[in-house]
C-alpha positions in Angstrom: -44.3 -19.0 54.8 -45.1 -21.1 51.5 -48.9 -20.5 49.9 -49.9 -23.8 48.0 -53.0 -23.9 45.8 -54.6 -27.2 45.3 -57.0 -28.0 42.4 -59.4 -30.8 43.2 -58.4 -30.7 47.0 -61.7 -32.6 48.2 -60.9 -35.7 46.3 -58.8 -38.4 48.1 -55.7 -37.0 47.9 -56.2 -33.8 48.2 -58.3 -34.4 51.4 -54.8 -35.7 53.0 -52.5 -33.5 51.6 -54.0 -30.6 53.0 -53.8 -31.4 56.5 -50.3 -32.3 56.2 -49.1 -29.1 54.4 -51.0 -27.5 57.3 -49.1 -29.5 60.1 -45.7 -28.4 58.1 -47.2 -24.8 58.6 -47.6 -24.1 54.7 -49.9 -21.7 53.9 -52.7 -23.8 52.0 -55.6 -22.4 49.5 -57.9 -24.4 47.2 -59.4 -23.9 43.9 -63.3 -25.5 43.9 -66.8 -25.2 41.8 -68.4 -24.1 45.0 -67.1 -22.5 48.6 -66.2 -25.2 51.1 -65.2 -24.7 55.0 -62.0 -25.8 55.4 -60.6 -24.8 58.6 -57.1 -22.5 58.2 -57.6 -22.9 53.9 -58.2 -20.2 51.8 -61.2 -20.9 49.0 -61.3 -19.5 45.8 -64.5 -20.4 43.4 -63.7 -21.5 39.8 -65.8 -21.9 36.8 -63.9 -23.8 33.8 -66.9 -24.0 31.5 -67.3 -20.0 31.8 -63.5 -19.4 31.5 -63.5 -18.0 35.4 -60.5 -18.0 38.1 -59.7 -15.3 40.7 -56.4 -14.2 39.8 -55.5 -13.3 43.0 -55.4 -17.5 43.4 -52.5 -17.5 41.1 -50.7 -14.4 41.9 -50.6 -15.2 46.0 -49.4 -19.4 45.0 -46.1 -20.4 45.1 -46.6 -23.8 44.5 -49.7 -25.2 42.2 -50.5 -29.2 42.6 -52.7 -29.2 40.3 -55.4 -32.6 40.9 -58.6 -31.7 39.3 -60.3 -34.1 36.4 -63.1 -36.2 36.4 -63.4 -39.5 37.6 -62.7 -41.9 34.7 -64.2 -44.7 36.9 -67.4 -43.9 37.8 -69.8 -43.8 34.8 -70.0 -45.8 31.7 -67.4 -44.6 28.7 -70.1 -43.0 25.9 -68.6 -40.9 24.0 -69.9 -37.9 25.5 -68.4 -39.2 29.0 -65.1 -39.9 27.6 -64.6 -36.1 26.1 -66.2 -34.7 29.7 -62.9 -36.7 30.9 -60.4 -35.4 28.6 -62.1 -31.4 28.7 -61.9 -31.4 32.7 -58.2 -31.9 32.4 -57.1 -29.8 29.3 -59.6 -26.9 30.4 -59.0 -26.8 33.8 -55.0 -26.7 32.5 -55.7 -24.1 30.1 -57.3 -21.9 32.4 -54.7 -22.4 34.9 -52.2 -21.9 32.4 -53.9 -18.7 31.4 -54.0 -17.2 34.6 -50.5 -17.6 35.1 -49.6 -15.9 32.1 -51.2 -12.9 33.4 -49.7 -12.9 36.9 -47.4 -10.4 38.8 -45.8 -13.7 40.6 -45.7 -16.3 39.1 -45.4 -19.8 41.1 -41.9 -21.2 41.6 -43.6 -24.6 40.7 -46.0 -26.3 39.0 -47.2 -30.0 40.0 -49.9 -32.3 37.9 -51.3 -35.6 38.9 -51.1 -37.6 36.2 -51.6 -41.8 36.1 -49.9 -44.5 34.8 -52.7 -45.1 32.5 -50.4 -42.8 30.4 -49.3 -46.2 29.2 -52.1 -47.8 27.9 -54.7 -50.2 29.2 -52.9 -53.3 28.6 -51.4 -56.1 30.0 -47.7 -57.2 28.6 -44.2 -58.0 30.6 -43.3 -54.7 29.6 -42.2 -52.8 32.5 -43.1 -49.0 31.9 -41.0 -46.8 32.6 -40.8 -42.7 32.5 -39.3 -42.9 28.5 -42.1 -44.7 27.5 -44.4 -42.5 25.2 -48.1 -42.0 25.7 -50.6 -45.4 24.5 -53.0 -44.2 21.7 -55.7 -45.5 23.6 -58.1 -43.7 25.6 -55.9 -43.7 28.5 -53.1 -42.9 27.1 -54.7 -39.7 25.7 -56.7 -38.8 29.3 -52.6 -39.0 30.7 -51.3 -37.0 27.9 -54.0 -34.5 27.9 -53.4 -34.4 31.5 -49.4 -33.8 31.6 -49.7 -31.0 28.2 -50.3 -28.2 30.6 -46.5 -28.8 31.6 -45.1 -28.2 28.5 -46.1 -24.8 28.8 -45.3 -24.0 32.5 -41.9 -24.9 31.4 -41.1 -22.8 28.6 -42.4 -20.0 31.4 -39.4 -22.0 33.5 -41.5 -22.8 36.0 -40.4 -26.6 38.1 -42.9 -28.4 36.5 -43.6 -31.9 37.3 -45.9 -34.5 36.5 -46.9 -37.7 39.2 -48.5 -41.0 37.4 -50.4 -42.4 40.1 -51.0 -46.1 40.4 -53.9 -47.2 42.1 -54.2 -45.8 45.5 -55.4 -47.6 48.2 -57.3 -46.5 51.4 -60.0 -47.3 53.9 -62.7 -45.0 53.0 -62.1 -44.3 49.5 -61.0 -45.5 45.9 -60.5 -49.3 44.7 -59.9 -50.8 47.9 -63.4 -50.1 49.0 -64.6 -51.6 46.0 -62.2 -54.7 45.1 -63.2 -55.6 48.7 -66.8 -55.9 48.5 -67.1 -59.8 47.5 -65.2 -60.7 50.5 -68.7 -59.6 52.5 -69.4 -62.8 51.3 -67.0 -64.8 53.1 -64.2 -64.8 50.0 -62.8 -63.2 47.0 -61.7 -64.3 43.7 -59.5 -63.1 40.7 -61.4 -60.6 37.9 -61.0 -62.4 34.6 -58.3 -64.4 34.3 -56.3 -63.0 37.4 -53.0 -61.9 35.4 -53.4 -58.4 35.4 -51.0 -56.7 36.8 -51.9 -53.8 39.3 -49.5 -50.3 40.1 -50.5 -49.8 43.6 -49.9 -47.5 46.0 -50.9 -46.6 49.6 -52.8 -43.2 50.3 -50.1 -42.1 52.6 -47.3 -43.1 50.0 -48.5 -40.7 47.6 -49.1 -38.2 49.2 -45.6 -38.6 51.0 -44.5 -38.0 47.2 -46.9 -35.0 46.7 -44.9 -33.1 49.4 -41.6 -34.8 48.6 -42.3 -32.9 44.9 -43.3 -29.4 46.7 -40.5 -29.5 48.6 -37.6 -31.0 46.5 -36.7 -28.9 43.9 -34.7 -31.2 42.3 -37.9 -32.9 41.3 -38.8 -32.3 37.9 -40.7 -34.3 35.2 -42.6 -36.9 35.1 -42.0 -39.9 38.1 -44.5 -43.3 38.2 -45.7 -43.0 41.7 -46.5 -46.5 42.3 -45.2 -49.2 45.1 -41.7 -51.1 44.1 -43.4 -54.7 45.0 -45.5 -55.9 41.6 -48.5 -58.0 41.7 -51.2 -59.1 39.5 -54.9 -59.7 40.0 -54.6 -62.7 41.4 -52.2 -62.2 43.6 -53.7 -59.1 45.0 -56.9 -60.6 45.4 -54.8 -63.7 47.4 -53.1 -61.4 49.8 -56.3 -59.4 50.4 -58.1 -62.4 51.5 -55.2 -63.6 53.7 -55.3 -60.1 55.3 -58.9 -59.9 56.0 -58.9 -63.7 56.7 -61.3 -64.7 53.9 -61.7 -67.9 51.2 -59.7 -67.2 48.5 -61.4 -69.1 45.3 -59.0 -68.8 42.5 -61.6 -68.8 39.4 -61.5 -65.8 37.8 -64.7 -63.7 37.8 -66.1 -64.0 34.4 -64.5 -61.1 31.8 -67.8 -60.9 29.7 -70.1 -60.0 32.2 -67.8 -57.2 33.2 -67.7 -56.0 30.1 -71.6 -56.5 29.5 -72.0 -54.4 33.0 -69.4 -51.9 32.2 -68.5 -51.4 28.5 -65.3 -50.5 27.5 -64.8 -49.1 31.0 -64.2 -52.8 31.9 -60.6 -52.9 30.7 -59.9 -51.0 34.1 -60.0 -53.5 35.7 -59.3 -56.5 32.8 -55.8 -55.0 31.8 -52.7 -53.6 33.3 -48.8 -53.7 33.2 -46.3 -53.0 35.9 -44.5 -50.0 36.4 -40.8 -49.2 37.3 -40.7 -47.2 40.6 -36.8 -47.0 40.1 -36.7 -43.2 39.1 -38.7 -42.0 42.4 -36.6 -44.1 44.5 -33.5 -42.9 43.2 -34.5 -39.2 43.9 -34.5 -40.3 47.3 -38.3 -41.4 48.1 -38.6 -44.1 50.5 -41.7 -45.9 51.0 -43.5 -46.3 53.8 -45.7 -49.7 52.4 -43.5 -51.1 49.9 -45.4 -54.5 50.1 -48.5 -55.1 49.4 -49.1 -57.3 52.9 -47.9 -54.2 55.0 -50.5 -51.9 53.0 -53.1 -54.2 53.5 -52.3 -54.8 56.3 -52.5 -51.0 57.7 -55.5 -50.2 55.8 -57.3 -53.3 57.3 
């Protein structure tokens, strides 16, 4: 029975991945900042600031799924917060790597979350693929920091995977509940000019991609994890209103108001480009929800 060690396990993806792994009779352990009481799951407590992580956690792991990282959209991007976002990825990755190097039995695979923000916060007609370089803006630096640990795990002969995740759609958490808030007043509108693309993915599909990365030894390197259907913000909100049976008003919420409230963090919702899903499709993955309408209908 393979043992899967998960960091960031209480987040949106981790909380969905754990029951799926248990259902498939994997042994699951997690790393957390505090003890957790999850049935059939062993918890190891780590302190990244103090460089503390029980060696046993790594020694017993056949595969590490690294989801830990401070939420980029939870606070304004002050210089201090931006450094916390990067440090949460760099220092956690460095701590895992140090324990892997000390391990008597190294894991066979290391899978890290990344984000489509790797390509930068911009709106263009380019469709980004995995061969494109990281952008030089803050989001690009965050994505590169997240993935840099793989340079070292590859050198150790460990199969290493980075999943560049799009906007995850789920009922209970993430972007969709926030995007749906205006619909409580009976209508929805685009954000800004509405031309920015939203590389999205249903939560069930992203969890299935992680499972494929765990089980399929041919999966290695970076993969975009976003649905094959491309939509911009206007198209997304129009489809959301249609599914929710709300009025769609094609007048965008003023961008300057968002910038006033959120500062530079407003670019998360005001900018966005398309990313290609060809690589993961060519690896044999089949999306359960390849089209936005089916995803939104399922989550309504």
